[in-house]
N, C-alpha and C positions, 0 to 999 in steps of 0.2 A: 617360506624359506625354500631355498633351492638346495637339494642334496644330490650329489653325484651318486649313481648306483655303485654298489660294490658287493663283494662277497667276503664273509667272515670265515669261510671254510678254511681248513688247514692248508689247502693248496692254492690259496688266494694269490700267492706270489708268482704263479705260472703266468706266462704271457697272455693266455686267453682270458684270464680273469682280471687283468689290469684295465683300468678305465682311462681313456684319453678323450679330452674335450678340446676340439680344434675351434678356435675363435678367429674368424676372418677379421681383417682390418675393419674398424668401426667403433662406435661408442655404444657401450652396453650399460644401461642404468639399472641399478638394483636397489632395493629398499631394506634388504637384510643380508647377512653374511653368506658368502658362498662357502659351503662346508666341504672340506677336503678330507676324504677317508684315506686309509692306507692305499698305496699303489696308484693313486690318481695322478693324472697329468693334465695340465692346462697349457696349451701351446697356442700362442698368438702369432701374428704376422710381424711383430716387432714392437718394442716398447713405445715408440712414438706413433704406432699405427693402430694397435688394439688397446682400447681404453675401457676399463671397468670403473664406472662412476657410482660410488656409494652415497645414497641420499638419506639413509637411516642412521641411527645411533648405534652402530655395530661395526666390528672390523670388516674390511672388505673381503679378505680371505681368512678363514679360520680352520685349523685342523680339528678333526674328530677322530675317535678311535674306531676299531673294527666293529663295535656294537652300535655305532652311529651317534655317540654322545661326545660332548666336548671334554668331559672329565676323563683323563687318561689313567686307567687303573693298574694295568700290568704292562710289562715289557713285551708280552705276546700280542697285545691288541693295539698298541700305540701307533700313532701315525708314523709311517715310514715309507721310504722309497718313492717320495713324491718328486715330480718333475714339473716345475713351473718356469715357463720361458716366453719371452717376447711379448710382455704385456705391461701396461701402466695401470696402477691401482690408485684411484683418486678418492680421497676422503675429505669432505668439506665440513664435517662435524667433529666433535671431540671423541675420537676413538682411534684404534690402531689401524694401520693400513694392512699389515700382515701379522696375524697372531699364531704363533707356533707353540702349541701346548704339547709338550713331551713329543716332539717330532725328531726323528733320527734318520740318518742315511739318505738325505734328500738333496736335490739340486735345484737351485734358483739361478737362472741365467737371463740376462738382458731384461731386468725388471726395474721399472721406475715406480716409486711410491711418492705420491704428491698429497700434501696435507694443507690445512687451512691457515697455518701460522704465517704471519708476515712481520717484518721488522717493525718494532714499535708497539706491537700488541703484547699483552701480558702472557707470560709462560703458563701453559696449562699442562698439568701432569698427566692428563689422559690423551694428549696428542703425541702418539708414538708411531714412528714409521714401522719398525719391526719389534714386536713384543715377543720375547722368548721366555717361556715358563717351563717349570718342571714339577711333576707330581712328587717325586722323591729322588734320592740319589740313583737308584737303578732305573727309574722311569723318567728320563731327562731329555732335554733338547740337546742332541749331540751329533757330531760327525756329519754336519750339513755343509754343503759347499755353496757359496754365494759368489757369483762372477758377473761383473758388469751391472752392479746394482747402483741406482741413483735414488737418494732420499732427499726430499726438499719439502719445506713448509710444515715441519713438525717441531714441537718443543724439544723432543728427544728423537734422535735418529734411530738408535737401537737401545732397548732397555731389557735387562734380563734380571731374574732373581737367582737365588742360589742353585747349585747343581746343574748349571748350564755349561757345557764344555766341548772343546774340540770342534768348534765351528770355524770354518775358514772363509775369509773374505779376500777376494782378489779383484783388482781393477775396479774398485768401488769408491 
């Protein structure tokens, strides 16, 4: 698994503690999810230029909390202030392209999410472009901004459970 480094210290939201991964144009093959901790940024050269291809049975990108685990337990350590832009996420197996588990106050811009579904094939409930989940009402996926997002080849473009709110989609 690839984990982006981060700090769980109280001042982790200062600029010097934020993590930015710059991916040049190209194809990046992965076999497990890229884990996104709070304050992380992944910046590509454009959605048609920088491609992350998932070959395993996991989401392409998945949020984690400040302790490095996928389960979001409190509003203090949940994934927040992410900046993802200029990339394509390709998933050719039955899983989500982007899994947001209790993610808040983040921006997703110029992201293409491509899945395996084609017309005439059976609908599969695990083929989801963007999966939005919440731990509880106070620890939810909220106040995220999605701009210039393209989702194709999934049985479900966006799927969310209860307690997911105030997410804004523009030019999508």
